[in-house]
Structure formats: C-alpha cells, structure tokens
C-alpha positions in Angstrom: -1.8 13.2 -4.7 -5.0 14.9 -5.9 -6.7 13.2 -8.8 -8.6 16.2 -9.9 -5.9 18.5 -10.7 -2.5 17.0 -10.8 -1.1 18.7 -7.8 0.7 16.4 -5.5 1.4 17.2 -1.9 3.4 14.1 -0.9 6.8 15.5 -1.7 8.5 17.9 0.7 11.3 20.3 0.1 14.3 18.2 1.0 16.8 21.1 0.4 15.6 23.1 3.4 16.9 21.3 6.5 16.8 23.4 9.6 20.3 24.5 10.8 19.2 23.8 14.3 18.7 20.1 13.6 22.3 19.9 12.2 23.7 21.6 15.2 21.7 19.3 17.5 23.3 16.3 15.9 26.8 17.5 16.7 26.2 18.0 20.4 23.5 15.4 21.4 24.4 11.9 22.5 23.0 9.3 24.8 24.9 8.9 28.1 23.7 5.4 29.1 26.1 3.3 27.0 24.7 0.0 28.3 21.4 0.9 26.6 22.7 1.9 23.2 20.8 0.1 20.5 20.6 -0.5 16.7 17.1 -0.9 15.3 17.6 -2.3 11.8 17.7 -6.1 12.3 15.5 -7.5 9.6 14.3 -4.0 8.4 10.6 -4.8 8.6 9.5 -1.2 9.2 10.5 2.0 7.6 9.3 5.6 6.9 10.3 8.4 4.5 11.5 11.9 5.3 13.2 14.8 3.6 14.8 15.9 6.9 18.0 15.2 8.8 17.5 13.3 12.0 15.8 15.5 14.6 14.4 14.3 17.9 10.8 15.1 17.1 10.9 12.8 14.0 12.7 9.9 15.6 10.0 7.3 14.7 12.2 4.3 15.7 11.5 2.1 12.7 14.1 -0.3 11.5 15.0 1.8 8.5 14.5 5.3 7.1 14.1 6.3 3.5 16.0 9.6 3.1 14.1 11.5 0.3 15.8 13.2 -2.6 19.5 14.1 -3.2 18.8 17.8 -3.3 21.1 20.5 -4.6 24.0 19.8 -2.2 26.0 16.6 -2.1 27.4 17.6 1.3 23.9 18.2 2.7 22.6 14.9 1.4 25.5 12.9 3.0 24.9 14.8 6.2 21.3 13.7 6.2 22.3 10.1 5.5 24.9 10.2 8.3 22.5 11.8 10.8 20.1 8.9 10.6 22.8 6.2 10.4 24.4 7.7 13.6 21.1 7.0 15.3 21.1 3.3 14.5 18.9 3.3 11.4 19.4 1.3 8.2 19.4 4.2 5.7 17.7 3.8 2.3 17.2 6.3 -0.5 13.9 7.3 -2.1 13.1 9.6 -5.0 10.5 9.9 -7.7 10.9 8.1 -11.0 8.3 10.1 -13.0 9.0 13.5 -11.4 11.4 15.1 -8.9 13.6 18.1 -8.1 15.6 17.3 -11.2 16.2 21.0 -12.2 19.8 20.2 -13.4 18.3 17.8 -15.9 15.8 20.4 -17.2 18.0 23.5 -17.1 20.9 21.9 -19.1 23.4 21.4 -16.3 23.4 17.6 -16.7 24.4 17.2 -20.3 24.3 20.6 -21.8 20.7 20.2 -23.1 17.5 21.4 -21.7 14.9 18.6 -21.5 11.5 20.2 -21.0 10.5 18.5 -24.2 10.4 15.3 -22.0 7.4 16.7 -20.1 4.0 15.0 -20.3 1.7 17.2 -22.3 -2.1 17.1 -22.7 -4.3 17.6 -25.8 -4.3 21.4 -25.2 -0.5 21.5 -25.3 -0.3 22.2 -21.5 2.5 20.6 -19.5 1.2 18.4 -16.6 3.1 19.6 -13.5 3.8 17.8 -10.3 4.9 21.0 -8.6 6.6 24.3 -9.3 8.9 23.7 -12.4 8.6 20.0 -11.8 6.9 18.3 -14.8 5.7 14.7 -15.1 8.3 13.1 -17.4 8.2 11.1 -20.6 11.1 8.7 -19.8 13.7 8.1 -22.5 17.4 7.2 -22.8 18.8 10.5 -21.6 16.5 10.5 -18.6 17.5 7.0 -17.7 21.1 8.1 -17.8 20.3 11.0 -15.6 18.6 8.8 -13.0 21.6 6.5 -12.9 23.8 9.4 -11.8 21.3 10.2 -9.0 21.2 6.6 -7.6 25.0 6.3 -7.9 25.4 9.4 -5.7 23.0 7.8 -3.2 24.9 4.5 -3.2 28.2 6.3 -2.8 26.8 8.0 0.3 26.2 4.6 1.9 22.5 3.8 1.4 21.6 0.1 1.2 18.4 0.3 -0.8 16.9 2.4 -3.6 13.2 3.2 -3.8 12.1 4.7 -7.1 8.6 5.8 -6.4 5.5 6.3 -8.5 6.1 5.5 -12.1 3.2 7.5 -13.4 2.1 8.5 -16.9 -1.2 10.4 -17.0 -3.9 9.0 -19.3 -4.7 12.5 -20.6 -1.0 13.0 -21.6 0.6 11.7 -24.7 0.7 14.8 -27.0 4.3 15.9 -26.6 7.0 15.7 -29.3 9.0 13.4 -27.0 6.1 11.0 -26.7 5.5 11.1 -30.5 9.2 10.1 -31.0 8.9 7.2 -28.6 5.7 6.1 -30.4 7.6 5.9 -33.7 10.4 3.9 -32.1 8.1 1.4 -30.4 5.4 0.9 -33.0 7.5 1.7 -36.1 4.8 4.0 -37.5 3.7 7.6 -37.0 2.0 8.7 -33.8 -1.8 8.7 -33.7 -3.6 11.0 -31.3 -5.2 8.9 -28.6 -8.6 10.7 -28.7 -9.2 9.7 -32.3 -10.2 6.0 -31.7 -10.3 3.3 -29.0 -7.3 1.6 -30.7 -5.3 4.8 -30.5 -6.2 5.2 -26.8 -5.2 1.6 -26.1 -1.9 1.8 -27.9 -1.1 5.1 -26.3 -1.6 3.7 -22.8 0.3 0.5 -23.7 3.3 2.6 -24.7 3.1 4.7 -21.5 3.2 1.4 -19.6 6.2 0.1 -21.5 8.2 3.3 -21.2 8.3 3.2 -17.4 8.9 -0.6 -17.4 11.9 0.0 -19.6 13.4 2.8 -17.6 13.0 0.9 -14.3 14.5 -2.2 -15.8 17.5 -0.2 -17.1 18.1 1.7 -13.8 17.7 -1.4 -11.7 20.1 -3.3 -13.9 22.6 -0.5 -13.4 22.1 -0.5 -9.6 22.7 -4.2 -9.3 25.8 -4.1 -11.5 27.3 -1.1 -9.8 26.6 -2.4 -6.3 28.2 -5.8 -7.3 31.3 -3.9 -8.5 31.7 -2.2 -5.1 30.9 -5.5 -3.3 27.6 -4.5 -1.9 24.0 -5.7 -2.3 21.8 -2.7 -2.9 18.1 -3.6 -3.0 15.7 -2.1 -5.5 12.1 -1.3 -4.7 9.2 0.5 -6.4 6.7 2.4 -4.1 3.5 2.6 -6.1 -0.2 3.2 -5.7 -2.4 0.2 -6.3 -3.6 -0.8 -9.7 -7.1 0.1 -8.6 -6.1 3.6 -7.6 -4.1 4.4 -10.7 -6.9 3.2 -12.9 -9.5 5.2 -10.9 -7.3 8.4 -11.1 -6.4 7.9 -14.8 -2.7 7.0 -14.5 -0.7 4.3 -16.3 2.1 2.4 -14.6 3.9 -0.9 -15.1 2.6 -2.4 -11.9 2.6 -6.2 -11.8 5.0 -6.7 -14.7 7.8 -5.2 -12.6 7.8 -8.3 -10.3 9.2 -10.3 -13.3 12.4 -8.1 -13.3 15.5 -9.9 -12.1 16.8 -6.8 -10.3 13.5 -6.0 -8.6 13.3 -6.8 -4.9 9.8 -5.6 -4.1 7.3 -2.7 -3.7 5.7 -0.4 -1.2 1.9 -0.6 -1.4 1.1 3.1 -1.3 -2.4 2.8 0.1 -3.8 5.4 2.5 -6.8 7.4 3.2 -6.3 9.6 0.1 -6.4 6.5 -2.2 -9.0 4.4 -0.3 -11.5 7.2 0.0 -12.1 7.3 -3.8 -15.9 6.9 -4.2 -17.3 3.8 -5.9 -20.8 2.5 -6.7 -22.7 -0.2 -4.8 -26.4 -1.0 -4.8 -27.1 2.2 -6.8 -25.2 4.5 -4.4 -21.9 6.3 -5.1 -19.9 7.1 -2.0 -16.7 6.6 -0.1 -16.2 3.1 1.3 -12.7 3.5 2.9 -12.3 0.1 4.6 -13.6 -1.9 1.7 -11.6 0.0 -0.8 -8.4 -0.2 1.3 -8.9 -4.0 1.7 -9.1 -4.4 -2.1 -6.2 -2.0 -2.7 -3.9 -4.0 -0.4 -5.1 -7.2 -1.9 -4.3 -6.0 -5.5 -0.8 -5.1 -4.4 -0.2 -8.3 -2.5 -1.3 -10.4 -5.5 1.5 -8.9 -7.5 4.1 -10.4 -5.3 2.5 -13.4 -3.5 3.4 -16.0 -6.1 6.8 -14.4 -6.9 8.4 -14.2 -3.4 9.1 -10.4 -3.8 8.8 -8.2 -0.7 5.9 -5.9 -0.1 5.9 -3.1 2.4 2.3 -2.0 3.3 1.8 1.7 3.9 -0.7 3.7 6.0 -0.7 7.4 6.7 -2.0 9.0 9.9 -2.6 12.2 8.0 -3.1 12.6 4.2 -1.9 14.7 1.3 -5.1 16.6 1.2 -6.0 19.1 4.0 -8.8 17.7 6.1 -9.7 17.6 9.7 -7.9 15.6 12.4 -11.2 13.7 13.1 -11.4 12.7 9.5 -7.7 11.6 9.4 -8.1 9.5 12.6 -11.3 7.8 11.5 -10.0 6.7 8.1 -6.5 5.9 9.4 -8.1 3.3 11.6 -10.0 1.8 8.7 -6.9 1.5 6.4 -4.7 0.3 9.3 -7.1 -2.6 10.1 -7.4 -3.4 6.4 -3.6 -3.9 6.0 -3.5 -6.1 9.1 -6.0 -8.5 7.5 -3.3 -9.9 5.3 -1.6 -12.1 7.9 1.2 -13.5 5.8 2.7 -10.0 5.3 4.4 -8.1 8.1 6.6 -5.5 6.4 5.4 -1.9 6.8 6.0 1.7 5.9 4.6 3.1 9.1 4.1 6.6 7.8 5.3 9.1 5.2 6.5 12.5 6.2 6.6 12.6 10.0 7.3 16.3 9.6 3.7 16.9 8.7 2.3 14.5 11.3 4.2 15.6 14.4 4.7 19.3 13.4 1.8 20.0 11.1 -1.5 21.8 12.0 -5.0 20.9 10.7 -8.5 21.8 11.6 -10.9 20.0 13.9 -14.5 19.2 12.8 -15.8 21.8 15.3 -12.9 24.3 15.0 -11.7 26.1 11.9 -8.4 27.2 13.5 -5.6 24.7 12.6 -4.3 22.8 15.5 -1.3 20.5 16.2 -1.9 16.8 16.7 -3.7 16.2 19.9 -2.0 14.2 22.7 -4.7 11.6 22.4 -4.3 11.0 18.7 -0.5 11.1 19.0 -0.6 8.5 21.7 -3.0 6.3 19.7 -0.9 6.6 16.6 2.3 5.8 18.5 0.7 2.7 19.9 -0.4 1.6 16.4 2.9 2.1 14.6 4.9 0.4 17.4 2.7 -2.7 17.1 4.0 -3.0 13.5 7.5 -3.7 14.8 6.2 -6.8 16.6 3.1 -8.1 14.8 3.7 -11.6 13.7 3.1 -13.4 10.4 0.3 -15.8 11.1 -1.1 -19.0 9.5 -4.5 -17.9 10.7 -6.9 -16.9 8.0 -9.4 -14.1 7.7 -12.9 -15.2 8.6 -15.2 -16.2 5.8 -15.5 -18.4 2.8 -12.2 -18.5 1.0 -11.2 -19.5 -2.5 -12.9 -16.9 -4.7 -10.6 -14.9 -6.9 -11.0 -11.9 -9.2 -8.7 -11.8 -12.2 -6.9 -8.5 -12.9 -4.3 -7.4 -15.4 -2.4 -4.2 -16.1 -4.4 -3.4 -19.2 -7.3 -2.3 -16.9 -5.4 1.1 -17.0 -5.6 1.3 -20.8 -9.3 2.1 -21.3 -9.9 5.0 -18.9 -9.4 8.1 -21.1 -11.0 9.4 -23.2 -14.5 7.9 -23.4 -15.4 6.4 -26.8 -18.8 5.7 -28.4 -20.5 6.9 -25.1 -19.3 3.8 -23.4 -18.4 4.7 -19.8 -17.3 2.8 -16.7 -18.2 5.2 -13.8 -16.1 4.7 -10.7 -14.4 1.6 -12.2 -17.7 -0.2 -11.7 -16.8 -3.0 -14.1 -14.3 -4.0 -11.5 -16.2 -3.1 -8.3 -19.3 -4.8 -9.7 -17.5 -8.2 -9.4 -16.0 -7.6 -5.9 -18.3 -5.4 -3.8 -21.4 -7.8 -3.9 -19.1 -10.4 -2.4 -17.0 -8.3 -0.1 -20.2 -6.7 1.4 -21.4 -10.2 2.2 -18.3 -11.0 4.2 -16.4 -13.0 1.6 -12.7 -12.4 1.7 -12.1 -12.3 -2.0 -8.6 -12.5 -3.5 -7.3 -10.7 -6.5 -5.2 -12.6 -9.0 -2.9 -10.9 -11.5 -3.0 -12.4 -15.0 0.7 -11.5 -15.3 1.4 -14.0 -12.6 -0.6 -17.0 -13.9 2.6 -18.7 -15.0 3.8 -18.9 -11.4 3.1 -22.2 -9.8 1.0 -21.0 -6.9 -0.9 -18.2 -8.5 -4.2 -20.2 -8.6 -3.3 -22.7 -5.8 -6.1 -21.8 -3.4 -8.7 -20.5 -6.0 -11.9 -22.6 -6.3 -13.9 -20.0 -8.3 -12.2 -17.4 -10.5 -14.3 -14.4 -11.8 -13.2 -12.3 -14.7 -14.4 -9.9 -17.4 -12.8 -8.4 -20.5 -15.2 -5.5 -20.4 -12.7 -3.3 -18.5 -9.4 -5.0 -19.4 -7.9 -7.1 -22.2 -5.4 -10.0 -22.1 -1.9 -8.9 -23.0 -0.9 -12.3 -24.5 -2.5 -15.6 -25.6 -0.4 -17.6 -23.1 -2.7 -16.5 -20.2 -5.6 -18.4 -21.9 -3.4 -21.5 -22.2 -2.8 -21.4 -18.5 -6.5 -20.8 -17.7 -7.6 -23.7 -19.9 -5.3 -26.1 -18.0 -6.6 -24.8 -14.7 -10.2 -25.3 -15.7 -9.5 -28.7 -17.1 -8.0 -29.7 -13.7 -11.2 -28.7 -11.9 -11.2 -24.9 -11.7 -14.5 -23.0 -12.0 -14.5 -19.8 -14.1 -17.2 -17.2 -14.2 -17.0 -14.8 -17.1 -19.1 -11.6 -17.0 -19.4 -9.5 -20.1 -21.6 -8.4 -23.0 -18.3 -8.0 -25.0 -19.7 -4.7 -26.3 -17.2 -2.2 -25.1 -15.4 -0.3 -28.0 -12.0 -1.7 -26.9 -12.9 -5.3 -27.9 -12.0 -4.5 -31.5 -8.6 -2.8 -31.0 -5.9 -4.3 -33.3 -4.3 -6.8 -30.9 -3.1 -10.4 -30.8 -6.6 -11.9 -30.9 -7.4 -10.4 -34.3 -3.9 -10.4 -35.8 -1.2 -12.8 -37.2 -3.7 -15.4 -38.3 -6.3 -14.9 -35.6 -9.5 -13.1 -36.3 -11.6 -13.2 -33.2 -14.2 -10.5 -32.7 -13.4 -10.3 -29.0 -10.5 -11.8 -26.9 -12.5 -14.2 -24.8 -13.3 -16.2 -28.0 -9.6 -17.4 -27.9 -10.2 -19.1 -24.5 -13.5 -20.5 -25.7 -11.7 -22.1 -28.7 -9.1 -23.6 -26.4 -11.7 -25.3 -24.2 -14.1 -26.2 -27.0 -16.9 -24.0 -25.8 -19.4 -22.4 -28.3 -19.0 -18.6 -28.7 -22.5 -17.9 -27.4 -25.8 -19.3 -26.2 -24.7 -21.7 -23.5 -24.5 -20.3 -19.9 -22.6 -23.3 -18.5 -19.9 -25.4 -20.2 -18.0 -28.3 -18.7 -14.4 -28.8 -19.6 -12.5 -31.7 -18.1 -13.1 -31.6 -14.4 -13.9 -27.9 -14.4 -16.7 -25.6 -15.6 -17.1 -22.1 -17.1 -20.2 -20.0 -16.4 -21.0 -17.1 -18.7 -23.1 -14.2 -17.6 -24.2 -11.9 -20.4 -23.9 -8.8 -18.3 -21.2 -6.2 -17.8 -20.1 -6.1 -14.2 -21.1 -2.5 -13.7 -24.7 -3.6 -14.1 -24.4 -5.4 -10.7 -23.7 -2.2 -8.7 -25.1 0.8 -10.6 -28.7 -0.1 -9.7 -30.2 -1.1 -6.4 -30.4 -4.9 -6.3 -28.6 -5.3 -9.6 -26.3 -8.0 -8.2 -29.1 -10.6 -7.6 -28.4 -12.8 -10.7 -24.6 -12.5 -10.2 -24.9 -13.5 -6.5 -26.9 -16.6 -7.5 -24.3 -17.6 -10.1 -21.4 -17.2 -7.7 -23.3 -19.2 -5.0 -24.0 -22.0 -7.5 -20.4 -22.1 -8.7 -19.1 -22.2 -5.2 -21.4 -25.0 -4.2 -20.2 -27.0 -7.2 -16.7 -26.7 -5.7 -18.0 -28.6 -2.7 -18.5 -25.7 -0.2 -21.3 -23.4 0.8 -20.8 -19.6 1.1 -20.9 -18.2 4.6 -22.6 -14.8 4.5 -22.0 -12.2 7.2 -21.3 -8.5 7.7 -17.9 -8.6 9.2 -14.3 -9.7 9.0 -12.3 -11.1 12.0 -8.7 -12.2 12.4 -6.4 -13.2 15.2 -2.6 -12.6 14.6 -0.7 -13.8 17.6 -1.9 -11.7 20.6 -3.7 -9.2 18.3 -7.4 -9.3 17.4 -8.5 -7.4 14.4 -12.1 -6.9 13.2 -14.2 -4.7 10.9 -18.0 -4.6 10.7 -19.5 -3.3 7.4 -22.5 -1.2 6.6 -24.6 -1.9 3.5 -24.3 -5.6 4.3 -26.5 -8.5 5.1 -27.5 -7.2 8.5 -27.0 -4.3 10.8 -25.8 -6.5 13.6 -22.9 -5.6 15.8 -20.0 -8.0 16.3 -19.5 -9.2 19.9 -16.0 -10.4 20.6 -15.5 -12.4 23.8 -12.4 -12.3 25.9 -10.2 -9.9 27.9 -8.5 -7.3 25.9 -6.6 -4.0 25.8 -8.1 -1.6 23.3 -5.2 -0.4 21.1 -7.4 2.4 19.5 -7.9 3.9 23.0 -5.0 6.1 24.3 -6.1 5.1 27.8 -5.4 1.5 26.9 -8.7 0.5 28.6 -9.0 -3.1 29.7 -12.1 -4.6 28.3 -14.2 -7.7 29.2 -15.3 -8.3 25.6 -15.7 -5.8 22.8 -18.7 -4.8 20.7 -18.0 -3.4 17.2 -20.8 -1.5 15.5 -21.5 -1.4 11.8 -19.0 1.0 10.1 -16.4 0.5 12.8 -13.1 -1.3 13.1 -11.2 -2.5 16.2 -7.7 -3.4 17.1 -7.2 -5.3 20.4 -4.5 -7.0 22.4 -5.7 -10.3 23.9 -4.8 -10.7 27.5 -5.9 -14.3 27.3 -3.0 -14.8 24.9 -0.4 -14.3 27.6 1.1 -17.8 28.0 4.0 -17.3 30.3 2.5 -15.5 33.3 5.6 -15.7 35.4 7.6 -13.4 33.0 7.1 -9.7 33.0 6.6 -8.2 29.6 5.6 -5.0 27.8 2.3 -5.7 26.1 1.8 -2.5 24.2 3.5 0.9 24.1 3.7 4.2 22.3 7.5 3.8 22.2 9.9 1.2 21.0 11.2 -1.1 23.7 14.9 -2.2 24.0 17.1 -4.0 26.4 14.5 -5.8 28.5 16.1 -7.2 31.7 14.2 -9.1 34.4 15.0 -11.0 37.6 12.9 -12.4 40.5 12.8 -8.9 42.0 12.9 -6.4 39.1 12.1 -5.7 35.5 13.7 -2.9 33.4 13.8 -1.7 29.8 14.6 1.3 27.7 12.0 3.2 25.7 12.6 5.5 22.8 10.2 7.6 20.7 9.7 10.9 19.0 10.6 13.7 21.4 7.7 15.0 23.4 5.0 12.6 22.1 3.0 10.9 24.8 4.0 7.3 25.5 1.3 5.2 27.0 1.9 1.6 27.9 0.7 -1.5 29.7 3.2 -3.8 31.3 2.2 -7.3 32.4 3.7 -8.2 35.8 3.2 -11.4 37.8 2.4 -9.2 40.9 2.0 -5.6 41.8 5.3 -3.6 41.8 6.6 -2.1 45.0 8.3 0.7 43.2 8.6 2.3 39.8 11.4 4.6 38.5 11.8 6.5 35.3 15.4 7.7 34.4 16.3 9.9 31.5 19.6 10.0 29.5 21.0 12.5 32.0 20.4 9.9 34.8 17.7 12.2 36.2 14.4 11.1 37.5 11.2 11.6 35.4 7.8 12.1 36.8 5.1 10.2 35.0 1.9 11.9 33.9 -0.1 8.9 35.1 0.6 5.5 36.7 -1.6 2.8 38.3 -1.9 -0.9 38.9 -4.8 -2.8 37.4 -5.2 -6.0 39.5 -7.9 -7.5 37.2 -5.4 -7.7 34.3 -2.2 -7.8 36.3 -1.0 -4.9 34.2 0.8 -1.7 35.2 -0.3 1.4 33.2 2.3 4.2 32.6 2.1 7.5 30.8 4.9 9.9 30.2 6.5 12.0 27.4 8.8 10.2 25.0 12.5 11.0 24.6 14.5 10.2 21.5 17.6 9.7 23.8 15.6 7.2 25.8 14.0 6.7 29.2 14.7 3.7 31.3 11.8 2.1 33.2 12.6 0.2 36.3 9.9 -1.8 38.1 10.8 -3.3 41.5 8.7 -6.3 42.8 
C-alpha cells in the first residue's frame, strides 16, 4: 500500500494462473512414499498467494491462504485442491474493503450496479484500489454479496476465512451512499467532515462502525453456515496496525473486533512498507524501522493479549513499493527481529506473495538493471522463515525495565483529516512523543488498548500507565470507571495534555446527557476527586496521577524536548518501587535463539557484545561465531550452540528447508528436506562425531551433488548446501 496516492500493490491477479502449473500438478508426484508428509499440524505458519501450487512457490508453511475467488469457480477449486494435495491446510483470503468484485459493480450479482458504494473524496473523485476496483462504503447489499463469496470458498473446502484490510479513507465520506448511512446511523442529515472538528470526528466514527457492522454480519453468517454443515470454519481479519492506519489516514474497527463472538483472530500486517513511515524524535524526522515495527507489533498484540484471540505476525522479505534488494534485506531483518521480541506469540504469516519474492526482479543499490533474488538473500530468507516453524513460545522477557504502558484507543484514527484551527499532529507525534523517549532509552514499553480495559488481565503487569487525550478521545465513560479502580488499587497514571486540541469540544458523551465537561479527562478527575487543574500530582487510594501540562508532540518535535517528561516518568516509576534501567539495546533468548537490536539516537553509541558460541542466522554461510558484536543500528539473530542439551543425539539446528521424518540410530541419521524448487538450502547439522559418509537422494532415487559440504570440529556441526526440491531430498549421514 502506498499512503500518498491510494494505489495498492499487495493484490495480485488471481485469475491468471499459468497453464503450465496446472499441467505440472497432474503429472508430478513424489516417489518416496515412506517420506510423504502433511505439514498443517497446529497451523502456526501460513502465507498468501493468488496462484495454484507450483514448485517454485512451495514455501512449506503449515497452511496457505488462497487469495480471491476469481471469475471461475472451477479454477478456484483447482487452486484449493492443488495446495491441499501437497499437504497444506487451505484457507481463503480476500479483501473486505475492495477486491475483484466486478460482478457486484456491473450488476451481475443482484441486477443493480453498485458504483454508488464507492468511497468518494471532497472533489467527487472515486478512491480506487486498482483498475475498476474502488474502495467500498459497506452496506447491507455489500454484506450479502460478501456472504456469497465466503460460502463459495467454504463449499470448496477451505477451513478458515481471512477478510483483510477493512479500510475507510479519512478523506472519503462524500458519496451519496455514505450520506445515506449517516442518516441511518445518526438520524439526521449528513454534515461534510471538513466543516468542523465535530463533523470530522462523527464522520470517522461512522466509517469505523460501518466496517465493524459488516464484519460482524459476515462472521455471524460464516459461523452459522459452517455449523449447519458440521464444520468449524475460523474467521480472521488481516489488518495494518492502528499506528499505521492512523499515520496513513485510514479508519478501521481494529481492537473492537476482538469483542466479536465469531472473531478468531488477526494477522498483524506489519512490514517494511508500514514500519518505514517517518516519525519525529529529538527534533529530527526520519525512518526508524526497527523502533516503529516494534511498536506496531505491540499495538496489534495488545488487541488480543487479554482476550485470548490468535495473532499471526507478518513480515515481508520484499515490499509493495519498488525498492532495491539491499533496502529490502536491511529492513526485513529489522522487522523480523522486532516480531521475535514478543516471546509469548509464535504464529506467523511468513510472507505474502511468494510470486514476487521468488520470481520478481528488483534493482540493486549499485545496479539499475532489475535482478532476480540473489542466492545469498534467498538462502538467508529461507533460513529465517524456516525458524518460524520451530521457534518456541518463551517465558523469558525482553531485557529492560518492564511495567510501563501507553494507553491507546481506536479513536486515535478520528482526528487525522482534515486539520482544523491550524492544530496539527505531524507524524503522529502526540503518540510517538510518549513512546520514543522511553523506547530509545531501552525501555520495552507496552501498549494497552482502552477497548480491553474490561478484561481481567489488561493492566495486570502495568506499574505506570501513560496517556493523553490530545490525539484520541475515550469512546465511553466506562473506561474511566475502570481506570479509577486501577489507580485506587495502586496504579500510577501520567496524563500529558494541554487539552487544547479542537476535538476536545466535539459533541460526545462527556458533554451530553447531563454531563457538561469542557474536555473528557475531567470525567476521570471527578471520579477520583482530583481538581480540574493546578495540581501536578494527586494521590487517590494507593495510587497516584501525575499531570503534565504539555502535549506529547512537544517531547519530540524539538531537540531535548523530552527532558521534563523523562524526569516525570522516572519519578513515577521509582514510586512503584523500581528504578529505570537505561540502555541502548534490546536482548532476548527464546529457546536456542538469541535475538538483539542496538539502537541509534540512544543513550550511548556502544556496541552490544554477546558472549557464547553461535550460528549466525543472518549469514547464508551459517558462520560459527565465538561471540557476536552488534553495532548501533543493527540487529542480530543467532542460534546458540551452548543451548544443545542432548549432545548424543544428532539434530538439524537450522536449515533453509523444512525438515521431516528424522530417523537416527547409533550409526546413521537421515531426514527429508523440502523447499521452494531451486532455492538454495544451507544447513548445519549437529552430530556427536564426524560422519564417515553423506548421501543426498532426490525423489527419483538419484544422487544429488552438494554445492558445498564440510565438517566443523569446533562446533561438531556438518555444513551442507544444495538446491531445494519441492518433491524432497533425503539426507543420509553415516557415522
């Protein structure tokens, strides 16, 4: 997705599946029956594709999301069958706010053309997702249409439905269809959103509600229909983070969806394209990809953590926008490490669109001619995505002082467009002003969704909660009841705001139906007995509220602007009985994996020195290291050789292929590897002693010559490199 001009490159033409791939399916099979495998036990990993199975795209995740029904029912069923025949759990993915829904717009669905349901801006221009594909104003007829789409997918045998990206652009809201929905929802005539802060707020609130309603209706239908046919079809929403949608000017239901009975979870669509959005810190606006990705994943995880819903975390080795391979690789590493720093989550979408990764061509930084993916980057990427099939959930915690939370709510999306009374929030600085001064000092802050405050564990581990109503507003008074109880029981709240933004006075619950507060925080002050102004610190029960008369953007728009804020957070944290640990890095161990990032613009320019014996998983040579030094601005991903506990048992430590059917005896060790056809597979295998002989055998029972092989006595590992096969290659090591 491009934020600047509404052109999205993430969707691919799912109607043009190469005939060669179909014919290949009919004639290809794997001869070694003893090594046949099914990969979807648990369905922790997945990817999306518009293609039928083909060997070059055989990623070997647990599941695949087949994208879009297309124009041919027969062709769609063939796509589903092609992946199912290869052992995948098959799911269905399609857009909820756009898609190749030409039969809906051209009148074939119900005899009516529905272009009036397009999102339209103030100039009367339709906002397009692609050629003849508008962004949609969802209503009853559209919900009924989507029900027919998901029914066809379920009837084809899929076991989960992913309705991605419920998106309503903030600059939209001028179509006749939207005006009709306004009248239905508010019971009064439409008001153009550019005319006042209140009109802007109400317009975005309606956009938010429309996509909540359509998802609720479709998910209710899916659950009822699947129950009727005695199946359990799961329902998921792949969505960008609340931070990204707010930055790009998009409204979406986000956290409220976790409350739906038929909602099973999300995909956190975080990748280089979202994480590279520039933000302000210390008076400088620039990309901060690792930090932004860490915050984006955190905002997504906070939507489900108290609710028990599932969250797949996405990374992308390429990106929607055309850039260089060097850029893709550098930023892929940053986002990949950021997602791994949430150790209690281990479900992943390993990539979107393998077609563009394995078959696409992009420039190099020193070469303008587009090139296919290099063997080195392909090998590294294969190593990374295959670790996601194995990486464990861990009780270990990210290094740093824990217990600081930042409060968020969906209404942060409601104030972005247009600007009123010259009050601006550049780069979403009223959010980043609260988080970057802490994150840059090595504090693993946690985002908390106001929508989830009613869940028992939403504030369980929070010592200090920081919030502002400068960039968002509470959607109900109940959240203040819950915050008041938390403070009374010992919680510490820091509120940062001048309460001077033009949205403080919109007609909402805090100034309606008997309430007449000038700004919403006054309702919380009343509930805890605090004066409306003039007192920076107020004790309530066992807890305390600190009030900073600054808008958070002031902490980051100028150099050194966070000094007073940092002192207030330090004081509040010490009141909780702890002292803040300041550093320039984050470090985590998850099972045998060591993950670290060292930040620039931090408290020092020191490198991080990690002790131990490791395999470098960002190195396609899988170099064995005696310690690792990570420089500022870098991330690392390591396999700890010191973690090997049973040194009498041979085992694959890391590989650029998926491993099946491991068999070992006192004299041999064998296993099957599968991966996308022709991609390089590099691996290190731990063995108790040097092997006497190694064999590679393909599906035709023919021998395969490795590109490289050697024994490393210092680590007791055997290094192998050869090209992957989707049909499988058997590795036999004789000892």
